[in-house]
N, C-alpha and C positions, 0 to 999 in steps of 0.2 A: 550572436545577442548570447550576451552572459542573463541567462534567470537566474532569482534569488532561490538559496537553497532551504528547502522545505524537511522538517523534522519533526516523523511521526511516530512517535512511541507506540506499540502493539499493544496493548493489555492482555494480551495471551499471556505475558510473562511474569504478569502485574502479581503481588500476592492479593486475591481475590475478597481476604477475608480482611483487606484494609483498601477496597477497591478506590473508595470515595478520596482517601487520603494518598492515593495513590497519583491518581488523574490529578490531582491538588498539586500534588508536588512538581509536575509533569509541566503543567501551565503553569507555575510559577517561576520554574527554568526557562522558561519562554517556548517550548516546543511550540509547535506552529498546527497539527492536526493531532487527534486521535485517531487508530483503527483501530477496526474489529475484525479479528479472521473470523470468519463464519463458517463451519465444516460440518459438516451433516453425516459422515461414517460410512457415506458409499463414494463420492467422489476423492475424498481421501479419507482414510482410516478412523483417523480422530472424531467424535463430536463434540463442539464446545456450545456455542448457544445461539440465540437466534434475536429474531426483533425486538424482542420484550429486554434482553442486553440493552440494546441500543437506545428506547425509551431513558431505560438508567441513566443511561452515560451523558444523554443530552440534557436530566434534570442535574447531572454534575458537575458540566462544563459549558462553558459559551466559546471552546474553541471547536470550529469546525471538526466534521467526524466524516470518515472514510468506512465506507462496511466493503470488504473485502469476498465474496462470494464463493469459495469454495464448496458449491452444493451442485449435485446435479439438476435439473429442470428450475436453472434463476427465476424463469417466466415467474413460478409461484410464489416467488417470495420479495422478488421487487418490492412490491409496491406496498408491503407488510413497513419495511425497513423506511420507504420513504416517508411513507407516514409518523414512523418512530422519529421522524426527523433530524437523518441523516445527511451528509452536503454532498456526497458522491458515493455511487455505489458502480464497485466494479465486479466485473462479469469475466470468466477465463473461456475463452475461446472454446475449450475442449468441449466443455457442456452441454452447448446449444447450436444447434442446425442455423440460428436467427439472430446471430450477432446485430445485425444490421437494426433489423424492426427491434431488440431491445436496447441496443444503443439509444437508439431513436425514442421509446416508451421513455427509459429515464432523464434524458435531455428534457423534453417535451413537460415532465413533472416541474424542472426549475432547477434539475440536481446536476452535480458534474456525472459523467458517463466517460467512466472509464472503462480498458478493456487489459486482459492479462495472459500471461503466457507461460507453460513447464520449460522448463529447461529442454526438456526433448521435441517442442515444437516448435518448426520453424516460421519465421518473422512472413512470412508470405501469407499464410493461412490470415492475418491481419489487414494484408493490405486493403480487401475490400473497404474497409472500416476507418481506415486511418484518417480517413477528411471529416469524420464527423465525431470520431472520439476526443475529451478533453483529458486523456491522460493515454500513455501506454506505459503499462506496468511491467516488466520483467522480473520472473523470479531468479531468483540466483543461486535457489536451493529448489528441491522437489518438496512441492509443500503437504503438509501435516503438523511436523513438529518445531520447536521452537529451537535456538542451539546452532541449530547447522551449523558448517562451515562453507564459504561463499564459495559456489562454481567460478573457477578462474576464467570459465571460455565464457562466461556471462558477462565480461566488457565488451567482450568482440559484438554481441547481441545487443549491448547497450548503445553502441556507434551506431550499430545499422537501426537502431530504433529512433535516433536523433536523426542521422539520416533520412530517414522515410518521414520523420514529420515537415523537418527542410522542405523538403524537395516538393510536397505539396503545399507550401505556404504555411504552414505549421509551426512558426519559430519559435511564440509564447506557448506552445503547450511542453505539457511536463513529459519528461522521460523519468519513471518510476520506477525505485527499483525494493525487492522485498526479501531479505534472506541472508544472513549473514553481514550484515552493514554494521561495523565496529571500529573500534580505534586505527587496525590496519590493515583496513580496506576501503576507509570512507573518501579516502585522498582518490583512488584510481578510482572511484566508484563516480565521483564527480568531474574527474578528469576527461573520462572516458564521454561524456555527457548527460548522465543524469543531474538530476535537480531535485527531486522528490523519492526521499528517504523513509523505508521504514524501519524502524529498528527494536528488536525485542526484549532478548536477554543482553545487549550491551546498555540495556540503558533502567532495566528492571530486573537486579541482579542481588546476590547477598553480600557483594565486595562492598557497596557505595551509595552512598545516599543517590537519591536522583539526580537532584540536581550538580552533583559532582559526576555522573555518569552524562549529563548531554553538555558539561561543560569539557568533558574531556574526549567527546567525538566532534566539539568545535573547534578545541583546538590542533587536534587531529587534522580535522579540516582545513587550518590556519595555517598551519606548521609543513602539510602536503607533499 
């Protein structure tokens, strides 16, 4: 089954002094989601922002918003992000002893429940929750900073995630990829089975307007 390809720019790489403009440019360029990289300085070294940013972004766009919680104790923050108006909350399996319960909590609140895992975490860790998640996200870099190089071994993990979903009848559940998505990697990422792509510096950079960057990604995907 061929699923539509969604592109989700991460505002972590945007110019925050022009955030409203940068989000509007991405929306005009035809992106599908906005992704928020939430970091707490514990699970990953940097600190970014919290639910107040999600509320601000919600007022700036009608696009769906994903909150990617790279935080310890995500159970303490899930409710705040849902209240802020996000459409998906993605948790790291490494940050909680109760991923099943948290994914249920997210789903019961009426938003998509995503689960993600770091490059060094075996996909077997998420097997118990594959049947209840709305998205498996493969981290194709070690989380914490934008602009990192795609880890080639991630392609096999994408294929494994796709097979896990298909094997339990979740053929329409997307496989997401976060990290190193650019014009050089996007075609192979999609060929491996991903269809929901987070891109940061490939969209928000000093080289070109946002519209040109998005068009470049879509062109690379078409030309495969």
